[in-house]
N, C-alpha and C positions, 0 to 999 in steps of 0.2 A: 503494500499500499504506500501511498505517497505520505510525506511528512505532514502535509496539511490535514489528512484524515486522522492521523495518529496523535495529533496534539491533544493534550488534556489540560483541563483547568484544575483548580483546587478541588481536592477530594476525588480526583480521577474522572471528573465529568468531561465528556468530550465536547470540544467547541466546534461549531460549524466552520467549514472552510470559508475562506474570503469569497464573497459572491454567492455562497450557498444560502438558500432560504431556510428560515426556521421551519420545523416540521408542521407547525400549526397554521403557517401562513397560506399554504396552498389551498387547503379546504376552506379557509375563511374567504380567500379571493374567489373561489369557485361558488361559494354560497352567495356572496355579494353580487357576482356577475349574473347568477340565476335570478336573484331578486330584482336586479335593475332591468335585465333583458326580458324576463318572464316568457321565455320561449319565443321571443319575437313579437309578443303582444305589445310591449311598451312602445316600440317605434311605430307600429301600426296605429295605436291610439293617437300618437303625436300627429301623424299624417292626417288621420280622419279629423282631428280637432281643427287643423288649419283649413282643410278642404270644406268641412261642413260649416264652420264659421264664416268662411268667405262666401259660400252660397247663401247662407242665412241673411247676410247683409245685403244681398241683391233683392231680397223680398221687400215690397213696400210696406211700411207701417204708418199708421196714423193714430192720432188720439188727442183728447182734450184733458188737461189736468187742472184741477182747482189750485189756485195760488193762495187760497186761504185755508187749505186743508191742513190738518195736523193729526197724525204724521203724514209726510209726503215724500215721494221718492226723489223729488227735486231738491237740489242744494241751493239755498237761498242766503244772500248776504245783504247787509244793509237794509233789513226789513224789521218791522215791529211784529208783535204777536197778532194772530187773527182776532178779528172782532166782529160782532154782530152788527148788521145794518139793516135797513128796511127791505132791501132786496135779497138778503141772505147774509153771507159772511164775506168779509173783505180783509185785505192786509195792506197797510200803509208802508211806504218806503221811506227812506231818508233821502238826502239829496243824491247819494250815489248808491245804486243797488245792483245786485247781480243775480241772475237766474241761470242755473246750470241744469240741463237735462241730460242725464248720464246715458251714454252709449247710443245716441240717436243714429250716428252714422254719417258718412262723408257726402252723401247725395244731395242734390238740390232739394230745398224744402220751401214750403209756404207756411209761414207762421202768422197766426192771428193772435192779438193781445187785447184783452178787455181791460180798460183802465178808466180811472176817474180823477179829474184834476182838482176837485174840491170846491164845486159850485163857484159862486161869484168871487170869493176871496182868492181862490187859486187859479182863476181863469187868466188867460193872456200869457202865462209863463211858457217859456220854450222847453221842449222835451227832446232829448237826443237819445236814440237807441243804436247800439253798435255791437259789433262782435270784436274780439281782440284784433286790433290792427285795422279796423275798417268801420266807418260810420254807415249805418243802414238807412236811418231816417231821421230828419229834424222836423218837428211839428210844434204847433201851437195848442196848448191845452184849452179846451172849451168847458163851459160851466155844466157839463152833463157827461154821462158815460160815453166813452169812445171805443171803437174797435179799429186798431191799426192792423193793416195787412202788410207783411214784410215778405219780400222775395229774397231767399238766401241762395246764393250760388253753390255749386259743388265745391267742396272743400271748406265750407264755412265752419263745420265742426272740426274738433281737434283731430289731426291725421293719426295720432297714436292711439288715443282712447275712444274716439268717436263721440266725445261729449260736446254738446252745443252749449255755448256760454253767450248770454245776452247781457249787456251792460246798459243800464238805464241811469241817465243823469238829468237833473232838473234843478231849478232853483227852489228852495224850500219856503214854506209859509207857515203861519200859525193859524189855527182855526179855534178861536176861544169857545169854550173855556179850556180846551186842550192846549197845553203849553209846549207840546212836542213840536219839533221842526219836522214838517211833513213834506214829502215829495208828491207821490201819486198813490191812489188806492188801486190795488190789483184784484182782479176777480178770477180770471182764468187765462190759460194759454193753450192754443191748439196748434198741432204740427201735422202736416200731411205732405206727401212727396209732390214735388213739382212736375215729375214726369219720369218715365222709365229710362234712366240713364245708368249705364254700367259704371260703377266707381270702385276704386281699389279699396277693400275693407280695411278697417283700423287693425293694427298689429296687436295691441295689448289684449283685446278679448280672446283672440286665438291662442296667444301665449299663455293667458291665464287659464283658459279652458284645458289646454295640454297639460299644464302643471297640476291642475286640480284632478285630472284623470290619472296622472302618473302617481300622485300622492295617495289617492284613493286606492289605486291598484296595489301599491307597495304596502299600505297599511293592512289591506285585506290578505295579502300574501303572508305578511309577518304573523298574523294571528293564526295562520295555519290553513287557509283556503288554498286549494290547488289553483293553478292559473285558469283552467277552464271554467271553474265555478266563480272565481273572482272576476272573470271577464264579464259575467252577466250584470252585476250591479254597476260595473264601470261603464259598460255600453249603454245601460239605462241612463246613467248621469250624462253621457255624451248626447243621447237622443233628447233628453229633458232640456239641456241648456241650448242645444242646437234649435229646438222648437221655440224656446223663449226668445232667442236672438232673432229668429224669423217672425216673431210675433204671432206664432201659431198657438191656438186657432184664432182666426178673425183678423189677423194683421194688426194687433193691438200694440201701440207704442209702449203701454205700460208694462207689457211683458218683456219687451227688450230692455227696458230700464231696469227691471227687476233682475235680469241676467247681469247687466252691468254693475249692479249693486252686490249681487250674490257671489260672483266669482272672486273679487278681492277679499270678500269676507271669508270664504272658504280657504283662500290662501293664508289667512291669519291662523285659522283653526287647525287645518290639516296637518301642519308640521307638528303641533302638539299631539294630535291624534296619532301620528306616526311614532313618536316617542312612546306614547302610551301602548301602542300595539307592540313595540319591541319589548317594553317592560313586561307586558302580558305573556309574550312568547317565551321569555326567559324565566319568569317567576311563577306563572300560573300553569299548573298541570303540565310541566315541561317534559315529563316522561310519557305523556300520552302517545299512543301510536300515531304515525303520520297518516292523516285521513286521505281517502280516495274521493270523499264526497264531503257532505255537510255532517261531520261528526260532532258529538256532544261537547267535547272540550273546545272545539272551535267555535261552536255556537255560543258557549259561555263567554269566550273572549269577545265574540262579535257583539253580544249584548252590552258588555262593559264599554266597548268602543263606541257603539251607537248612542248610548245614553249620554256619555261624555260630549261627543261631537254634536249631536242634535240639541242638547240643552245649552251648550256654550254658543254655538252658532246661532241658535234661535233668539238668545237674549243680546247678542252682539250685533244683530242686524241694524243698519243705520236708522231704520224706521221704528225700532223698538223704543217706546216712550218710557224714559226712566222715571218711575214714580216711587215705588217702595224702595228700590235700590238707592235712589238718591237720598231719601229720607234717612235710611239706616246708615248710609256712608257718612252723612253729616253727624248722626248720633255717635258713630265710632270715633270720628275726629274730636267730637266734644268730650267723649270719655277720655281719650288720650290726652286732651288738654285740661283734665281734672275736673270737668263739669258733669260728673256722673250723676249727681243728685238731680240736676235739671232733666237729664234724659230719663231717669227713673220716674220722676213726677209726670212727665209727658206720656210715657208708656202705660202708667197706671190708669189712665183715663181711657177706658175701652168704651167709646161713645156708642158703638153699635149695640151695646147691652143696655142702653137706655137709662143709665145713671152716671152721676159724676162722682160716686164713691169710689175710692181707689181699689183696684183689682191687683192681686199679687202678680207682678211681672218679674221674671228672672232676666238677668243680664248675663247669664252664663255663656250663651252662644256669642255674645259680644266680646266677652273676655277671650274666648278661643281665637277670635279673629283679630283681636287687638294688635298682635305683632305685625300685621300687614300695614298699619298705619305708619310704622317706622320706615318700612321699605318704600311705600307708596303714599306719601303725605298729601298729594294733590287729589281732589275729590274725584275727578274723572278716572285717573289711574286706579284709585282705590275701588271704585265701582267695577271696573273690569277685572281687577284682582279677586274681588269677592265672587263675582260670577264664575271665574275659573276654578276657585277653590270649592265652591258649593257644587258645581258641576262634576268635579273630580270625586268629591265625597258621594254624591248620588250615584256616580258610575260604579262605586264599589258594592252597591247593593246586591247584584247578581252573585258576587263572591260570598257575601254574608248569607244569601239564600242557600248556597252550596253547603255551607257549614250547618245551617238549620236543618238541612235534609239529611244529615249524617244518620245512617241507619234506616232511612226511609226508602220507599219504593222509587226506583229509577232516579237516583239521587242526581247524577250528572245531567241527564236529560231534562228532568224536572227544573232544576235550577237554571238551565240554559233557556228553556222555553219561558219560565217565569221571568227571567231578565228581559227577554225580548218583549213580553207583554207589558212589562213595567215601562220600557222604553217607548212603547207605542200609546200608553194611556194619555188621553188629552188632559187629564188633571193638571199636568205640569204647566199648562199654558192658559189656565183659567184665572183671570183677574190677578189678584196680587200674589198668588202663590208661585209665580215664576220669579219673584223678587224678594220674598220673604225668607231670608236666610235662617232666622230662628225656627221656622217651620221645617225647612229642609234639613238643617243640622239636627234639630230635635228628632226627627224621624230616623236619621242616620244613627244617632245615639241610641234610640230605642232599639233598633235592629242590633246594634252592637251589644246592648244589654241582654237581649234575647240570646245572642250567641253565648254570652257568659253563662246564662241560665242553662243553656244546652250543654255546655261544658261541665257545669255543676252536676247535672243529672245523668251524664253519660255512663258513669259506672253501673247505674241501675238499669238504663234503657238501651244499653248496647246490645245489639242482636247477638244471641248465643250466650248471654250472661247466664251463669250458673250459681247455685247456692252452695257454699261450703258448708261442711258438716257443723251444724249448730251455729253457723255465723251468718253474716249479712250476704246479700245478693251482690256478686262481683262479676266483673267482665273478664273475658279471656285475655290473658297477657298482663292482667293487673297483679300487684304483689300477692294478693291473696291466693290467686290461682297458681302462684309459684311457691306456695307454702308459707307466705308471709301475710300478715295482716296489713291492710291499708293504714298508714300512719295518720294521726290526728292532724299532723302538719299539712299533709296534701289536702285534706278536707278544708282546713282553715284557709289555705291559699285559694282554693276554688270558690269557696263561699264569700271570702273577702272580695275577690275581684268581681263576683256576680253582684254583690251588694253595692260596691262602688259604682259599677256600670248602671245599676238600676237607680241609684241615687242621682247620677248625672242625667239619665234619661227623664226622671221625674222632675228634676229642677231645670230642664232645658227650656220649657215653654209653658205658657199660662194654663193651657188645657191638659197638659201632661200630668199635672198633679192629680188629676182625676183618671185620665186614660191609662197611664202606665201601672198604677196599683190595681186597677180593675183588671187589666190583662193578666197581670202577675197572679192576683188572688184566684181568678177564674181558671188559669192554667194549673195552679196547685190543686183546686178543687176537681178539675177534670182528671188529673193524674190520680188522685185519691179515689175517685168514684168509678173510673173506667179502666185505669191502668193496671188492675190486679195487684198482686203483692209487690211487684217492682214499682208500680206507680205510686202506691201508698207510701213506700219508703222514700221515693224520690220527692213526693209532694211536701215533706216536712222541711227539708233545707230550702225548697223554693219559696214556700210561705215565709219562712224566717228571713230570707234574704230580701223579699219584697217589703216586709215590715220594717227591717232595718234600713233599707234603702229609703223608704218613705220618711222614716224618722230623721235620717241624715239630711235629706233634701229639705225637710221642714226646718230643721235647726239652722242650717247654713244658708238657705236660700229664702224660704218663706216665713221664717220664725218672727220677723219683725212685723208681719202683717196679722198676727194671730188676734190681737185685741181689735184691730180694725175690722177684720172679717166678722168677728163675733158681734161686735157692738154696732157696726154701720153697714158693711157691704151686704152680708147675708140678709139682715132684716130689710134692707132696701129692695133686694130682689124678690123676697117673699111678699113684700107689699106690692110690687108691680104685678106679680103673678095674681095676687088677690084682687087687685083693682082693675087690671087690664087683661088678665087671663094668660099672659105670657111675658117673657123677657127677650128682648133682642130680636123681635119679630116686626118691628116698625119699618115699613118699607121706605120711609123717608130718612131713616137714621144713617144709611150707608149708600149715598149716592142714588137714592130712589130705586135701589135694586130689590126686588122681592125675594123672600126665602123661598127655596124650592120645596116642593112636595117630595115624598120619598121616591116616586117613580121618576120625577125630574132629576133628582140626584143621581139615580142609576143611569139615566140617559146622558146626563151631562158629564159625569166624571168617569164613567166606565163603558158608556155605550152598550150597557146591559149584559151582553153575552159573557164578558169575563166573570161577572158575579154569578151568573147561572152555572157556568162551567166550574167555578170555584166551588159552588155548593154541591155539585154533583161529585167532584173529586173528594170533597170532605165527607160526604156520605160513604164513598168507597173506603176512604181511610178508617173511618170509624167501624166499618163492618169487618175490615181485614187486618188493620195494623194499629191496634189499640195500644201496643207497647212502643209505639214510635213517638218521638218528641213532636214531630210536625203535626201528628194527629191532634194532640192536645193544644198545641199552638193555634191551629186552625179553629178549634172550638172556642178557644178564648177569644179570638178576634171576631168570630161569628157572633158571640154573646155581646161584645162591645158594639159591633155594627147594629145589632137589633136594639140594644139598650139606648144607644145615642140616637138612633132614628126615632124611637118612641119619645125620648126625652125632649127632642126638638119640637114637639107640639107645644111644650111650655117654655123651652129655653133655646133660643136660636143660636146654633153653633156656627153658622156662616161657613159651612163646608169643611171646617177643621177636622171633623170626625172622618169625612170621606178621604181626605188627604192622608190621615193617620193610618187608615186600614189598607190603603192602596198597595203597599209592597206585599203584604201577606195575600190579598186578593189576587195579585199578579202571580205569587208563588203557587198558590192552589190551582189557578187556571193554567199555569205552566205544567203542573202535574197532569192535568186533564189533557192538554195538548200532546204532552209526551206519550200518554196512553193512545190518543188518536193516531199519532205518527206511527205507531207500531201495528196499526190495523191494515196496512197495505196501502195501495195507491189511493183508494177512496178516502181513507183517513188522512193521508198526507195532503190531498187536495183540500179537504175541509180545514186542516190546520193552517195551511198557507194562505187560503182565502180569508179566513177569519183574521189572521194577523195582518195581512195586506189591508183589509177594510179598516182595521183599527189604526194603522199608520195613516191612512188617508183622512180618517176623521181627525186625527191629531193634527195633521197639516191644515185642515180647515179651522180647527180651533186656534192654531198658531197664527193663521192669516187674520182671523177676527181680532185677536189680541194685538198683533203687530202691524200688519198692513193697513187694516181699515179701522182699528181701534173701536170695534163693535163689542160693547159689553152686553151679552145676551142675558136674559132673565135666568138662565141656567148657570151663570157664572158663580153664584154663591149658594 
């Protein structure tokens, strides 16, 4: 052999020859090349993105957009807030205003603009409308509404992005008693093509579409999908955005603008999704066999990825109106500045419950997010950071479902389908619950506490547990089955962690002080009544942990409210029930939104079928798996679901109970879908159809909240 091969380092370790690659480098490079190339699919997607986006921009689109709408896909500068007028809504400009229509395209356009100069005081002023580098029209303002027609040549829009920018300049005036410097009042803008002229499409949408497709493909490949399966959702994305760019159906300009807004948004979110996919592949079920199709471990990772991506992208959309997020970001900054008492006093006033008496409100979830204020002290950055953290926490729910299904039937498949159902539930986009991080983090802490309870009772409920002679019920592989008794220290650690987790969950949110102990006590009762000897033994530590958790939460979180509750708040609620028949059901107390009936709740938050399927799955669990933790967990949540639905006749819960039970409803529905999936092609077709319909309904709910800001009666 050559000297280079025989050289050794310290300890006799052989050193690679100069120019020789490390042994791990070749397979790493091969895996990286396979991921990037995807069997030739990646370059094909890039070519298709450029071709289809170019063809889409040759399709004529037209549309009228209100300039007084909020939210709006337009980017406006130098304007005031929309305001009501006799004819509808209008928006005043300052002396210099800007209107940007995203992604319109480079072809010649006819633009009509409806505006008002301000009656007699504003008449006679000059108005100039231009595009960057070119004046389109100069006109005199009249004392009535005017419609200006502008002919824009090809190339008027930005050649790279396709954005059309209009600049409006005029002298300002004051219209007493309004002291603002006013320009013109805008009503709407209409754009339509001037003719069929081929124009070179803008480059940025094509590049963005190609990158979105590649990032999506690579993320799906990383979680374990083979190329041929990952190609299907990626090609769907290609067709979806190509259709939007073409304005299909109907040649609507609004669809093209939504594509122009959505592609840059996804380019912000998908790199984070790619990192999450890599972490999931490395850390979650890494030893699972490589799938040839849609295997359960891959589906579980897919559920995590979908929840994170959809929740984060859904709330980062430019048209997403920041309401609750802004309020809570301000409160976080106030707490960081030492104004905790002012925040607490504001949150104690739960006006929707019809009284000004203080309600116990925990700041626990605020404390958990307080470190973010040191990293992102600016309000806008803090809002985005909170959205990312809460989306990431919510995305871990399928993994917690997997733990809760330990020992249960179809554990992997049930958790995977349950995660997908949770990703598709429209409840995440209804009214304030897409921005209330105390709600989201409180539910996450509750699921984490249930994992602690499951770990506590695992020695009794593990499948195959046996009874040692004269001793307690123990699980295979535990110290007792090896001739040793389980030590008291192990039990103390498990019960201590479960108690602490239950205390955190109970103290996380105002309604959790009732919901979490109810679930815990009902879970213990179910174990004792239906779980046999093992269940009776397991119920005791569960009940003890629930009581200790409630005690800790009350002492450290709610203790200061004890006298106030007894002397003021509870008597006030009882008085309202006696005089008015209910609390918190005044339709004018919360933006004029009526409280739902039970059937409306089912339709609004779950679209009915997940609850029905969850109920069927629970019946099967009770009939066949009474020694499984998930059976008793399902019964506890079913009891809470029924009890809170009945209680809402007298005490309006404003959908807090529906949001609380959603993860376990999804988990039980997932068990039902996993059973259907194993019934052959018919069952698979039903499962996929139900899930696809649920995702579609979730998209509609998101559109109502974000694009059109329609608050339906079913929002609460």
